[in-house]
N, CA, C and O of each residue as an XYZ file, in Angstrom:
996
protein
N      99.188     92.824    121.442
C      98.478     93.908    122.119
C      99.091     95.270    121.745
O      98.373     96.229    121.463
N     100.411     95.331    121.748
C     101.090     96.582    121.404
C     100.802     96.970    119.962
O     100.593     98.144    119.657
N     100.792     95.970    119.067
C     100.518     96.255    117.659
C      99.096     96.793    117.481
O      98.878     97.725    116.708
N      98.140     96.213    118.189
C      96.758     96.678    118.078
C      96.628     98.107    118.591
O      95.928     98.928    117.999
N      97.308     98.397    119.697
C      97.275     99.750    120.237
C      97.908    100.738    119.265
O      97.419    101.856    119.096
N      99.000    100.318    118.627
C      99.660    101.176    117.638
C      98.748    101.456    116.456
O      98.667    102.589    115.979
N      98.050    100.406    115.976
C      97.123    100.586    114.864
C      95.979    101.530    115.251
O      95.554    102.363    114.451
N      95.484    101.388    116.497
C      94.406    102.255    116.958
C      94.862    103.703    117.036
O      94.141    104.612    116.625
N      96.058    103.914    117.564
C      96.594    105.271    117.658
C      96.805    105.879    116.272
O      96.555    107.066    116.064
N      97.263    105.066    115.333
C      97.444    105.561    113.968
C      96.105    105.953    113.351
O      96.007    106.968    112.662
N      95.081    105.149    113.598
C      93.751    105.468    113.077
C      93.238    106.776    113.674
O      92.692    107.619    112.962
N      93.417    106.941    114.984
C      92.987    108.177    115.634
C      93.744    109.374    115.068
O      93.160    110.436    114.851
N      95.047    109.202    114.829
C      95.850    110.289    114.274
C      95.382    110.654    112.865
O      95.314    111.833    112.521
N      95.061    109.647    112.051
C      94.590    109.919    110.692
C      93.246    110.643    110.706
O      93.042    111.595    109.953
N      92.333    110.191    111.563
C      91.031    110.853    111.649
C      91.181    112.271    112.184
O      90.506    113.197    111.734
N      92.095    112.424    113.170
C      92.333    113.763    113.699
C      92.928    114.689    112.655
O      92.547    115.857    112.571
N      93.858    114.180    111.862
C      94.435    114.980    110.794
C      93.413    115.342    109.741
O      93.425    116.454    109.214
N      92.528    114.408    109.430
C      91.446    114.655    108.477
C      90.530    115.777    108.984
O      90.205    116.707    108.247
N      90.124    115.671    110.251
C      89.256    116.689    110.842
C      89.949    118.047    110.891
O      89.338    119.078    110.608
N      91.224    118.037    111.250
C      91.970    119.299    111.320
C      92.091    119.949    109.943
O      91.963    121.166    109.809
N      92.337    119.130    108.926
C      92.445    119.665    107.568
C      91.133    120.292    107.124
O      91.130    121.331    106.463
N      90.012    119.661    107.487
C      88.712    120.218    107.121
C      88.442    121.544    107.823
O      87.753    122.407    107.279
N      88.982    121.708    109.028
C      88.763    122.947    109.768
C      89.698    124.068    109.305
O      89.300    125.231    109.245
N      90.938    123.710    108.979
C      91.918    124.727    108.620
C      91.790    125.180    107.182
O      91.988    126.356    106.876
N      91.462    124.259    106.302
C      91.350    124.592    104.878
C      89.867    124.735    104.539
O      89.102    123.785    104.705
N      89.468    125.873    104.081
C      88.036    126.111    103.821
C      87.550    125.426    102.542
O      87.214    126.080    101.554
N      87.522    124.100    102.588
C      87.026    123.352    101.436
C      85.542    123.044    101.621
O      85.108    122.735    102.730
N      84.765    123.126    100.549
C      83.344    122.765    100.673
C      83.194    121.271    100.960
O      84.069    120.471    100.631
N      82.085    120.918    101.572
C      81.846    119.516    101.923
C      81.745    118.640    100.679
O      81.984    117.434    100.750
N      81.398    119.228     99.557
C      81.353    118.471     98.312
C      82.727    117.932     97.944
O      82.836    116.868     97.335
N      83.784    118.665     98.314
C      85.155    118.246     97.999
C      85.689    117.305     99.067
O      86.218    116.241     98.745
N      85.556    117.688    100.349
C      86.093    116.871    101.432
C      85.189    116.988    102.646
O      85.297    117.956    103.398
N      84.295    116.018    102.856
C      83.417    116.066    104.025
C      84.186    115.733    105.306
O      85.223    115.071    105.265
N      83.675    116.189    106.420
C      84.310    115.907    107.701
C      84.083    114.449    108.114
O      83.098    113.834    107.706
N      84.990    113.900    108.919
C      84.816    112.505    109.368
C      83.489    112.270    110.073
O      82.872    111.219    109.902
N      83.042    113.253    110.873
C      81.765    113.087    111.562
C      80.604    112.938    110.597
O      79.700    112.136    110.831
N      80.623    113.702    109.518
C      79.572    113.605    108.503
C      79.607    112.253    107.808
O      78.564    111.652    107.553
N      80.805    111.777    107.502
C      80.939    110.462    106.865
C      80.449    109.367    107.808
O      79.763    108.439    107.378
N      80.797    109.470    109.089
C      80.347    108.480    110.070
C      78.826    108.478    110.199
O      78.213    107.420    110.341
N      78.220    109.661    110.150
C      76.761    109.745    110.244
C      76.098    109.085    109.034
O      75.110    108.365    109.179
N      76.639    109.332    107.851
C      76.093    108.713    106.640
C      76.284    107.197    106.685
O      75.395    106.436    106.303
N      77.450    106.775    107.154
C      77.723    105.341    107.263
C      76.728    104.671    108.213
O      76.197    103.602    107.910
N      76.480    105.304    109.362
C      75.523    104.751    110.316
C      74.115    104.725    109.735
O      73.360    103.781    109.965
N      73.765    105.759    108.985
C      72.439    105.815    108.360
C      72.258    104.716    107.328
O      71.202    104.088    107.257
N      73.291    104.486    106.530
C      73.209    103.429    105.516
C      73.147    102.043    106.153
O      72.450    101.155    105.661
N      73.875    101.866    107.240
C      73.825    100.586    107.948
C      72.456    100.360    108.579
O      71.903     99.263    108.497
N      71.917    101.390    109.202
C      70.619    101.264    109.857
C      69.521    100.979    108.841
O      68.591    100.223    109.123
N      69.626    101.577    107.672
C      68.620    101.340    106.644
C      68.765    100.010    105.922
O      67.871     99.615    105.172
N      69.879     99.310    106.135
C      70.094     98.016    105.512
C      70.627     98.081    104.097
O      70.936     97.049    103.500
N      70.740     99.292    103.550
C      71.205     99.423    102.162
C      72.660     99.020    102.018
O      73.029     98.330    101.067
N      73.489     99.452    102.962
C      74.916     99.168    102.863
C      75.190     97.672    102.990
O      76.011     97.125    102.254
N      74.507     97.015    103.915
C      74.718     95.569    104.085
C      74.269     94.805    102.838
O      74.878     93.801    102.468
N      73.212     95.277    102.199
C      72.754     94.614    100.973
C      73.791     94.740     99.870
O      74.099     93.770     99.178
N      74.325     95.944     99.712
C      75.353     96.149     98.689
C      76.615     95.333     99.008
O      77.229     94.755     98.112
N      76.990     95.294    100.279
C      78.169     94.519    100.669
C      77.966     93.037    100.399
O      78.892     92.350     99.969
N      76.756     92.537    100.650
C      76.472     91.118    100.403
C      76.574     90.794     98.915
O      77.105     89.750     98.538
N      76.066     91.691     98.074
C      76.151     91.469     96.619
C      77.601     91.442     96.162
O      78.008     90.544     95.426
N      78.382     92.430     96.598
C      79.792     92.480     96.199
C      80.560     91.279     96.730
O      81.387     90.706     96.021
N      80.290     90.892     97.987
C      80.972     89.726     98.558
C      80.635     88.459     97.774
O      81.510     87.625     97.538
N      79.367     88.309     97.368
C      78.987     87.139     96.582
C      79.688     87.093     95.241
O      80.174     86.039     94.828
N      79.747     88.228     94.554
C      80.456     88.288     93.270
C      81.942     88.013     93.457
O      82.568     87.345     92.635
N      82.491     88.526     94.527
C      83.910     88.326     94.821
C      84.214     86.851     95.047
O      85.181     86.324     94.497
N      83.396     86.184     95.853
C      83.627     84.762     96.152
C      83.445     83.902     94.905
O      84.257     83.018     94.633
N      82.379     84.159     94.149
C      82.134     83.343     92.951
C      83.199     83.572     91.880
O      83.622     82.633     91.204
N      83.629     84.831     91.730
C      84.687     85.102     90.769
C      86.005     84.472     91.175
O      86.732     83.939     90.338
N      86.312     84.537     92.472
C      87.540     83.910     92.962
C      87.495     82.403     92.786
O      88.487     81.791     92.390
N      86.340     81.798     93.079
C      86.205     80.346     92.913
C      86.354     79.946     91.446
O      87.007     78.951     91.131
N      85.743     80.726     90.553
C      85.855     80.417     89.120
C      87.289     80.578     88.636
O      87.787     79.743     87.880
N      87.957     81.649     89.068
C      89.344     81.842     88.675
C      90.246     80.747     89.191
O      91.123     80.266     88.473
N      90.032     80.342     90.458
C      90.852     79.270     91.043
C      90.581     77.931     90.369
O      91.506     77.149     90.146
N      89.319     77.663     90.045
C      88.965     76.387     89.410
C      89.638     76.233     88.056
O      89.870     75.112     87.604
N      89.951     77.336     87.409
C      90.631     77.282     86.111
C      92.142     77.397     86.263
O      92.893     76.695     85.585
N      92.591     78.290     87.161
C      94.026     78.572     87.274
C      94.797     77.416     87.902
O      95.911     77.121     87.470
N      94.237     76.761     88.900
C      94.993     75.710     89.600
C      95.277     74.499     88.706
O      96.428     74.067     88.642
N      94.284     73.933     88.016
C      94.625     72.809     87.130
C      95.501     73.202     85.952
O      96.377     72.435     85.550
N      95.275     74.401     85.386
C      96.140     74.852     84.292
C      97.562     75.059     84.788
O      98.519     74.706     84.099
N      97.707     75.638     85.994
C      99.038     75.808     86.573
C      99.725     74.484     86.818
O     100.925     74.354     86.574
N      98.977     73.488     87.303
C      99.563     72.158     87.522
C      99.991     71.530     86.201
O     101.032     70.878     86.121
N      99.178     71.730     85.167
C      99.527     71.178     83.852
C     100.789     71.831     83.303
O     101.656     71.147     82.761
N     100.897     73.144     83.438
C     102.079     73.846     82.939
C     103.319     73.494     83.754
O     104.422     73.427     83.213
N     103.139     73.270     85.058
C     104.278     72.885     85.890
C     104.792     71.504     85.524
O     105.988     71.232     85.635
N     103.893     70.631     85.088
C     104.281     69.278     84.717
C     104.911     69.208     83.335
O     105.643     68.266     83.030
N     104.627     70.212     82.491
C     105.118     70.171     81.111
C     105.853     71.461     80.780
O     105.220     72.434     80.368
N     107.166     71.498     80.948
C     107.925     72.709     80.615
C     107.748     73.142     79.160
O     107.706     74.337     78.869
N     107.645     72.177     78.248
C     107.475     72.526     76.833
C     106.148     73.251     76.612
O     106.089     74.250     75.895
N     105.098     72.743     77.226
C     103.802     73.393     77.109
C     103.828     74.774     77.763
O     103.198     75.709     77.268
N     104.559     74.905     78.881
C     104.656     76.198     79.560
C     105.356     77.222     78.680
O     104.924     78.371     78.597
N     106.432     76.813     78.027
C     107.127     77.743     77.131
C     106.246     78.154     75.958
O     106.340     79.279     75.467
N     105.400     77.248     75.516
C     104.520     77.548     74.392
C     103.372     78.473     74.801
O     103.039     79.412     74.078
N     102.771     78.205     75.956
C     101.549     78.916     76.338
C     101.804     80.196     77.111
O     100.966     81.098     77.096
N     102.945     80.299     77.789
C     103.168     81.426     78.696
C     103.088     82.787     78.004
O     102.454     83.690     78.550
N     103.696     82.983     76.832
C     103.580     84.310     76.193
C     102.137     84.706     75.908
O     101.780     85.878     76.026
N     101.307     83.739     75.536
C      99.911     84.051     75.250
C      99.140     84.363     76.533
O      98.256     85.220     76.538
N      99.476     83.666     77.617
C      98.832     83.947     78.895
C      99.191     85.348     79.386
O      98.338     86.077     79.893
N     100.464     85.714     79.228
C     100.890     87.053     79.635
C     100.203     88.111     78.774
O      99.744     89.134     79.282
N     100.137     87.858     77.485
C      99.488     88.812     76.580
C      98.012     88.989     76.930
O      97.472     90.089     76.813
N      97.363     87.908     77.359
C      95.950     88.020     77.728
C      95.749     88.856     78.976
O      94.666     89.400     79.193
N      96.784     88.964     79.801
C      96.650     89.712     81.052
C      96.955     91.193     80.898
O      96.483     91.999     81.700
N      97.722     91.569     79.900
C      98.059     92.985     79.733
C      96.909     93.775     79.110
O      96.928     95.005     79.116
N      95.918     93.080     78.578
C      94.735     93.772     78.062
C      93.883     94.198     79.256
O      93.490     93.346     80.053
N      93.585     95.494     79.402
C      92.765     95.934     80.543
C      91.395     95.259     80.525
O      90.736     95.174     79.488
N      90.988     94.785     81.693
C      89.710     94.072     81.759
C      88.533     94.979     81.421
O      87.523     94.520     80.889
N      88.667     96.274     81.731
C      87.583     97.193     81.391
C      87.397     97.311     79.882
O      86.296     97.583     79.403
N      88.493     97.102     79.128
C      88.382     97.150     77.677
C      87.551     95.980     77.145
O      87.012     96.041     76.040
N      87.457     94.919     77.942
C      86.671     93.755     77.536
C      85.216     93.861     77.958
O      84.396     93.026     77.579
N      84.889     94.892     78.747
C      83.533     95.021     79.272
C      82.463     95.027     78.181
O      81.438     94.367     78.351
N      82.653     95.746     77.061
C      81.606     95.703     76.014
C      81.356     94.291     75.478
O      80.219     93.927     75.181
N      82.433     93.495     75.357
C      82.251     92.123     74.896
C      81.517     91.286     75.936
O      80.642     90.488     75.598
N      81.878     91.471     77.200
C      81.215     90.714     78.257
C      79.727     91.073     78.343
O      78.881     90.213     78.588
N      79.428     92.356     78.138
C      78.025     92.759     78.128
C      77.273     92.079     76.988
O      76.113     91.695     77.141
N      77.940     91.936     75.851
C      77.322     91.286     74.696
C      77.149     89.793     74.929
O      76.118     89.220     74.575
N      78.171     89.152     75.533
C      78.158     87.708     75.708
C      77.344     87.261     76.924
O      76.600     86.284     76.843
N      77.479     87.969     78.050
C      76.911     87.494     79.315
C      75.791     88.372     79.857
O      75.130     88.007     80.829
N      75.576     89.525     79.233
C      74.499     90.384     79.680
C      74.926     91.337     80.783
O      76.043     91.272     81.295
N      74.008     92.221     81.130
C      74.256     93.248     82.141
C      73.927     92.673     83.512
O      72.802     92.234     83.752
N      74.911     92.674     84.415
C      74.644     92.177     85.753
C      75.738     91.266     86.277
O      76.907     91.394     85.914
N      75.330     90.338     87.147
C      76.270     89.576     87.949
C      77.172     88.668     87.126
O      78.352     88.532     87.449
N      76.656     88.046     86.075
C      77.480     87.088     85.325
C      78.707     87.755     84.709
O      79.810     87.211     84.770
N      78.517     88.921     84.122
C      79.656     89.637     83.529
C      80.663     90.044     84.595
O      81.871     89.983     84.366
N      80.174     90.458     85.754
C      81.065     90.874     86.833
C      81.861     89.685     87.358
O      83.047     89.817     87.661
N      81.224     88.539     87.464
C      81.929     87.340     87.921
C      83.024     86.949     86.931
O      84.113     86.542     87.335
N      82.737     87.073     85.648
C      83.751     86.739     84.633
C      84.948     87.680     84.752
O      86.094     87.232     84.709
N      84.693     88.973     84.902
C      85.790     89.934     85.062
C      86.600     89.609     86.311
O      87.830     89.622     86.276
N      85.917     89.319     87.409
C      86.603     88.990     88.657
C      87.453     87.736     88.502
O      88.579     87.684     88.995
N      86.925     86.736     87.826
C      87.684     85.498     87.613
C      88.937     85.759     86.782
O      89.998     85.205     87.069
N      88.820     86.595     85.762
C      89.982     86.907     84.937
C      91.038     87.683     85.720
O      92.235     87.470     85.530
N      90.600     88.577     86.595
C      91.548     89.336     87.408
C      92.294     88.409     88.365
O      93.485     88.600     88.609
N      91.601     87.408     88.906
C      92.218     86.478     89.865
C      93.086     85.426     89.195
O      93.989     84.869     89.818
N      92.812     85.153     87.925
C      93.397     83.992     87.273
C      94.922     84.020     87.251
O      95.560     83.041     87.638
N      95.515     85.123     86.807
C      96.959     85.113     86.546
C      97.807     84.961     87.806
O      98.731     84.148     87.796
N      97.546     85.701     88.902
C      98.380     85.471     90.095
C      98.268     84.058     90.639
O      99.256     83.498     91.112
N      97.074     83.473     90.578
C      96.930     82.083     91.015
C      97.700     81.137     90.101
O      98.339     80.195     90.568
N      97.634     81.394     88.799
C      98.362     80.558     87.843
C      99.867     80.648     88.065
O     100.546     79.624     88.152
N     100.390     81.863     88.156
C     101.827     82.058     88.320
C     102.334     81.426     89.607
O     103.373     80.765     89.605
N     101.612     81.620     90.704
C     102.056     81.043     91.975
C     101.934     79.534     91.984
O     102.730     78.852     92.630
N     100.948     79.001     91.274
C     100.829     77.546     91.192
C     101.995     76.954     90.419
O     102.593     75.965     90.842
N     102.315     77.564     89.280
C     103.450     77.074     88.486
C     104.750     77.201     89.285
O     105.561     76.274     89.307
N     104.947     78.345     89.938
C     106.172     78.558     90.715
C     106.245     77.599     91.893
O     107.290     77.001     92.150
N     105.136     77.454     92.610
C     105.127     76.592     93.789
C     105.360     75.133     93.451
O     106.148     74.459     94.114
N     104.682     74.640     92.426
C     104.843     73.233     92.049
C     106.211     72.956     91.443
O     106.659     71.810     91.419
N     106.877     74.001     90.952
C     108.212     73.811     90.394
C     109.323     73.880     91.426
O     110.473     73.576     91.111
N     109.003     74.275     92.656
C     110.026     74.400     93.701
C     110.199     73.075     94.442
O     109.881     72.960     95.625
N     110.697     72.105     93.737
C     110.901     70.777     94.303
C     112.382     70.459     94.270
O     113.049     70.646     93.253
N     112.885     69.979     95.388
C     114.291     69.594     95.451
C     114.566     68.449     94.485
O     113.830     67.463     94.440
N     115.621     68.595     93.725
C     115.925     67.601     92.690
C     116.176     66.216     93.272
O     115.806     65.213     92.664
N     116.799     66.152     94.439
C     117.079     64.849     95.048
C     115.795     64.146     95.471
O     115.677     62.929     95.328
N     114.837     64.901     95.989
C     113.561     64.297     96.382
C     112.783     63.850     95.151
O     112.133     62.806     95.165
N     112.852     64.639     94.094
C     112.191     64.253     92.854
C     112.808     62.979     92.284
O     112.094     62.111     91.782
N     114.126     62.869     92.361
C     114.796     61.658     91.882
C     114.427     60.452     92.738
O     114.307     59.338     92.228
N     114.247     60.676     94.048
C     113.824     59.584     94.934
C     112.466     59.052     94.527
O     112.260     57.839     94.497
N     111.527     59.950     94.209
C     110.204     59.511     93.781
C     110.289     58.743     92.473
O     109.540     57.789     92.263
N     111.190     59.148     91.599
C     111.351     58.417     90.345
C     111.910     57.025     90.588
O     111.501     56.058     89.946
N     112.850     56.932     91.523
C     113.422     55.626     91.856
C     112.376     54.708     92.467
O     112.428     53.490     92.291
N     111.424     55.298     93.189
C     110.349     54.506     93.791
C     109.221     54.218     92.794
O     108.195     53.638     93.151
N     109.429     54.632     91.546
C     108.486     54.388     90.453
C     107.118     55.052     90.706
O     106.074     54.508     90.345
N     107.149     56.210     91.320
C     105.910     56.966     91.502
C     105.506     57.594     90.172
O     106.342     58.145     89.456
N     104.232     57.506     89.852
C     103.774     58.123     88.604
C     103.615     59.633     88.796
O     103.833     60.149     89.892
N     103.239     60.331     87.736
C     103.139     61.799     87.798
C     102.073     62.257     88.781
O     102.254     63.247     89.490
N     100.963     61.534     88.819
C      99.882     61.907     89.721
C     100.318     61.763     91.176
O     100.048     62.641     91.995
N     100.988     60.668     91.496
C     101.483     60.469     92.864
C     102.545     61.508     93.222
O     102.568     62.008     94.347
N     103.414     61.831     92.283
C     104.450     62.846     92.538
C     103.827     64.215     92.761
O     104.281     64.986     93.606
N     102.780     64.510     91.992
C     102.110     65.804     92.146
C     101.448     65.924     93.508
O     101.609     66.932     94.196
N     100.704     64.899     93.897
C      99.936     64.976     95.138
C     100.804     64.839     96.383
O     100.530     65.478     97.399
N     101.843     64.015     96.319
C     102.614     63.707     97.528
C     103.920     64.482     97.643
O     104.523     64.517     98.716
N     104.364     65.099     96.562
C     105.616     65.843     96.628
C     105.443     67.292     96.173
O     105.697     68.219     96.941
N     105.018     67.484     94.939
C     104.964     68.842     94.403
C     103.953     69.721     95.153
O     104.262     70.853     95.524
N     102.751     69.193     95.370
C     101.716     69.997     96.015
C     102.067     70.353     97.460
O     101.949     71.522     97.827
N     102.493     69.403     98.300
C     102.880     69.799     99.664
C     104.045     70.784     99.702
O     104.079     71.676    100.550
N     104.994     70.626     98.789
C     106.138     71.542     98.758
C     105.724     72.936     98.300
O     106.192     73.934     98.848
N     104.863     73.008     97.312
C     104.485     74.302     96.751
C     103.304     74.960     97.419
O     102.912     76.060     97.029
N     102.716     74.306     98.433
C     101.510     74.843     99.056
C     101.692     76.259     99.628
O     100.804     77.088     99.428
N     102.780     76.578    100.321
C     102.925     77.959    100.825
C     102.901     79.012     99.721
O     102.303     80.074     99.894
N     103.541     78.731     98.596
C     103.558     79.692     97.485
C     102.169     79.809     96.867
O     101.739     80.911     96.527
N     101.466     78.695     96.718
C     100.124     78.723     96.146
C      99.180     79.511     97.039
O      98.378     80.305     96.550
N      99.272     79.296     98.344
C      98.401     80.016     99.276
C      98.731     81.505     99.309
O      97.838     82.333     99.494
N      99.995     81.850     99.133
C     100.359     83.269     99.034
C      99.707     83.902     97.808
O      99.230     85.035     97.871
N      99.687     83.180     96.710
C      98.998     83.673     95.525
C      97.502     83.802     95.752
O      96.859     84.700     95.209
N      96.950     82.903     96.554
C      95.523     82.987     96.872
C      95.217     84.242     97.672
O      94.178     84.868     97.466
N      96.116     84.620     98.590
C      95.924     85.857     99.359
C      95.877     87.069     98.427
O      95.036     87.955     98.581
N      96.785     87.092     97.468
C      96.790     88.199     96.501
C      95.509     88.181     95.672
O      94.924     89.228     95.396
N      95.082     86.995     95.282
C      93.885     86.874     94.448
C      92.634     87.322     95.196
O      91.709     87.854     94.583
N      92.592     87.116     96.502
C      91.439     87.558     97.291
C      91.273     89.070     97.192
O      90.165     89.567     96.988
N      92.373     89.793     97.335
C      92.317     91.257     97.225
C      91.926     91.670     95.812
O      91.091     92.555     95.627
N      92.527     91.030     94.822
C      92.210     91.372     93.433
C      90.767     91.022     93.084
O      90.160     91.669     92.230
N      90.213     89.997     93.742
C      88.819     89.636     93.482
C      87.882     90.769     93.878
O      86.916     91.058     93.172
N      88.168     91.408     95.002
C      87.346     92.554     95.408
C      87.495     93.709     94.418
O      86.514     94.357     94.053
N      88.728     93.954     93.992
C      88.960     95.013     93.003
C      88.182     94.718     91.721
O      87.523     95.602     91.173
N      88.259     93.481     91.248
C      87.554     93.110     90.027
C      86.049     93.255     90.160
O      85.384     93.732     89.241
N      85.504     92.838     91.317
C      84.065     92.925     91.516
C      83.596     94.378     91.550
O      82.598     94.727     90.918
N      84.312     95.218     92.283
C      83.907     96.625     92.402
C      84.038     97.342     91.064
O      83.146     98.090     90.662
N      85.158     97.110     90.374
C      85.346     97.765     89.073
C      84.296     97.279     88.067
O      83.783     98.061     87.266
N      83.989     95.995     88.120
C      82.942     95.485     87.242
C      81.597     96.120     87.540
O      80.824     96.392     86.623
N      81.310     96.360     88.808
C      80.045     97.005     89.188
C      79.979     98.449     88.725
O      78.893     98.977     88.486
N      81.140     99.095     88.594
C      81.137    100.463     88.085
C      80.427    100.546     86.723
O      79.741    101.524     86.425
N      80.606     99.514     85.917
C      80.123     99.554     84.539
C      78.871     98.692     84.351
O      77.936     99.084     83.653
N      78.865     97.510     84.983
C      77.844     96.515     84.649
C      76.969     96.122     85.820
O      76.203     95.165     85.709
N      77.053     96.832     86.953
C      76.320     96.418     88.130
C      75.055     97.216     88.378
O      75.017     98.430     88.178
N      74.025     96.517     88.817
C      72.802     97.177     89.278
C      72.840     97.355     90.794
O      72.256     98.295     91.334
N      73.529     96.447     91.468
C      73.682     96.504     92.916
C      75.145     96.272     93.248
O      75.952     95.979     92.366
N      75.481     96.403     94.521
C      76.861     96.224     94.944
C      77.507     97.551     95.285
O      76.984     98.617     94.961
N      78.656     97.469     95.946
C      79.328     98.673     96.411
C      79.802     99.547     95.255
O      79.731    100.773     95.334
N      80.284     98.927     94.187
C      80.727     99.714     93.043
C      79.587    100.474     92.398
O      79.728    101.649     92.059
N      78.440     99.797     92.224
C      77.268    100.470     91.659
C      76.784    101.577     92.581
O      76.342    102.627     92.114
N      76.866    101.347     93.895
C      76.454    102.371     94.856
C      77.377    103.588     94.798
O      76.917    104.722     94.939
N      78.675    103.359     94.592
C      79.615    104.476     94.454
C      79.260    105.313     93.233
O      79.283    106.542     93.296
N      78.934    104.660     92.127
C      78.570    105.394     90.921
C      77.269    106.173     91.121
O      77.126    107.291     90.627
N      76.324    105.576     91.848
C      75.079    106.288     92.127
C      75.337    107.502     93.012
O      74.752    108.563     92.795
N      76.218    107.354     94.018
C      76.555    108.478     94.889
C      77.270    109.572     94.111
O      77.065    110.758     94.368
N      78.105    109.178     93.165
C      78.771    110.172     92.323
C      77.749    110.939     91.487
O      77.862    112.154     91.319
N      76.760    110.231     90.968
C      75.731    110.900     90.179
C      74.922    111.896     91.001
O      74.449    112.903     90.475
N      74.763    111.613     92.294
C      74.034    112.534     93.180
C      74.949    113.580     93.797
O      74.489    114.437     94.551
N      76.252    113.521     93.483
C      77.232    114.444     94.052
C      77.255    114.373     95.577
O      77.433    115.383     96.258
N      77.073    113.169     96.093
C      77.066    112.949     97.545
C      78.434    112.416     97.957
O      78.646    111.205     98.015
N      79.358    113.328     98.241
C      80.731    112.933     98.546
C      80.823    112.169     99.856
O      81.613    111.231     99.973
N      80.024    112.560    100.843
C      80.052    111.860    102.133
C      79.645    110.396    101.962
O      80.239    109.510    102.576
N      78.642    110.144    101.136
C      78.227    108.763    100.870
C      79.316    108.005    100.134
O      79.536    106.823    100.398
N      80.002    108.673     99.209
C      81.100    108.020     98.507
C      82.197    107.605     99.480
O      82.723    106.496     99.385
N      82.546    108.491    100.417
C      83.546    108.148    101.416
C      83.076    106.981    102.280
O      83.863    106.089    102.596
N      81.812    106.982    102.661
C      81.274    105.889    103.476
C      81.351    104.561    102.729
O      81.690    103.534    103.316
N      81.037    104.584    101.443
C      81.105    103.361    100.639
C      82.544    102.890    100.460
O      82.811    101.688    100.461
N      83.465    103.827    100.308
C      84.875    103.447    100.205
C      85.370    102.807    101.501
O      86.165    101.868    101.472
N      84.897    103.318    102.635
C      85.246    102.695    103.914
C      84.679    101.280    103.995
O      85.328    100.374    104.518
N      83.464    101.096    103.473
C      82.868     99.756    103.472
C      83.664     98.808    102.576
O      83.857     97.642    102.921
N      84.127     99.304    101.425
C      84.958     98.480    100.533
C      86.257     98.090    101.232
O      86.690     96.940    101.155
N      86.877     99.056    101.919
C      88.116     98.776    102.637
C      87.890     97.755    103.745
O      88.719     96.870    103.954
N      86.762     97.875    104.458
C      86.461     96.928    105.528
C      86.231     95.524    104.979
O      86.704     94.543    105.553
N      85.503     95.431    103.865
C      85.256     94.126    103.246
C      86.557     93.503    102.756
O      86.776     92.306    102.945
N      87.416     94.293    102.134
C      88.696     93.775    101.655
C      89.591     93.326    102.794
O      90.248     92.290    102.694
N      89.628     94.098    103.884
C      90.453     93.725    105.030
C      89.959     92.427    105.655
O      90.754     91.563    106.025
N      88.629     92.299    105.771
C      88.062     91.073    106.341
C      88.368     89.864    105.465
O      88.709     88.795    105.972
N      88.246     90.036    104.146
C      88.540     88.927    103.230
C      90.013     88.530    103.306
O      90.344     87.345    103.298
N      90.888     89.522    103.378
C      92.320     89.232    103.452
C      92.656     88.512    104.759
O      93.413     87.541    104.757
N      92.099     88.982    105.868
C      92.356     88.328    107.144
C      91.803     86.903    107.162
O      92.407     86.004    107.748
N      90.647     86.702    106.512
C      90.113     85.349    106.409
C      91.026     84.431    105.608
O      91.246     83.280    105.984
N      91.558     84.950    104.497
C      92.501     84.153    103.698
C      93.773     83.862    104.474
O      94.327     82.767    104.384
N      94.236     84.848    105.240
C      95.448     84.656    106.036
C      95.220     83.610    107.115
O      96.086     82.771    107.359
N      94.059     83.653    107.763
C      93.739     82.657    108.787
C      93.641     81.262    108.189
O      94.149     80.299    108.764
N      92.980     81.150    107.022
C      92.875     79.851    106.356
C      94.254     79.312    105.978
O      94.519     78.118    106.110
N      95.127     80.200    105.509
C      96.486     79.784    105.156
C      97.228     79.248    106.369
O      97.898     78.219    106.284
N      97.113     79.937    107.494
C      97.797     79.490    108.707
C      97.270     78.146    109.175
O      98.045     77.287    109.596
N      95.945     77.955    109.105
C      95.364     76.686    109.536
C      95.808     75.543    108.634
O      96.150     74.464    109.119
N      95.805     75.776    107.320
C      96.194     74.719    106.381
C      97.667     74.357    106.564
O      98.020     73.179    106.600
N      98.518     75.362    106.680
C      99.947     75.096    106.821
C     100.278     74.478    108.173
O     101.174     73.638    108.270
N      99.561     74.887    109.216
C      99.809     74.289    110.540
C      99.409     72.830    110.558
O     100.106     72.000    111.141
N      98.293     72.511    109.926
C      97.879     71.100    109.839
C      98.864     70.300    109.012
O      99.140     69.138    109.311
N      99.395     70.925    107.970
C     100.343     70.204    107.116
C     101.619     69.888    107.879
O     102.138     68.775    107.790
N     102.133     70.873    108.639
C     103.392     70.632    109.362
C     103.183     69.790    110.621
O     104.106     69.121    111.087
N     101.955     69.826    111.173
C     101.681     69.002    112.347
C     101.473     67.547    112.001
O     101.701     66.660    112.823
N     101.026     67.302    110.745
C     100.727     65.927    110.342
C     102.011     65.160    110.024
O     101.956     63.984    109.667
């Protein structure tokens, strides 16, 4: 309760400081609109259904990109965790693939996948891939040597060791990587929409920029922040439920 009250007071202080800055510094609304103007635009976009439509598109791209990234990163991470030699061979190439900015790949994605949702999902999946991969490899490798030796003495095969020892031990680290990937999925989806989107919050931001509507841009940024916060809290809740069931069982 105290934490919620503190967060509310901080929000009020930030909005008050924003309003005060707009009153004291004679900046045009094109540069910095007042909070009341942004709230009015936000309410108008919500009432018209446009904002919810854009949020639904971005959320769909975010979820599909995250699912695609996880579907590739988790098995590859498990394979690399099981084979140190393969990890040493592949890791430099995986790192090199991540240092290339995803926006630099946008022209290729447009050529390969076309303009729209498919290209954005691919970008989102690539953005999510590396943190999920790294946390999977790290989590599955955090196994006590004595417990691993016990499984070997019991003649457990690699599949049994992975499912009954490595995965339960590394689950907290893997889920932490999933939390990071959720946030990055939103970033990937919005950035992809900047270039390749017809709909979505990123495309709406670019349209607002073209109209020089700063208040609408602020409203859309607030919507992006709200969507990201909700996604992060959902991932955090899922992590707590999974870990609580694991420790209760």
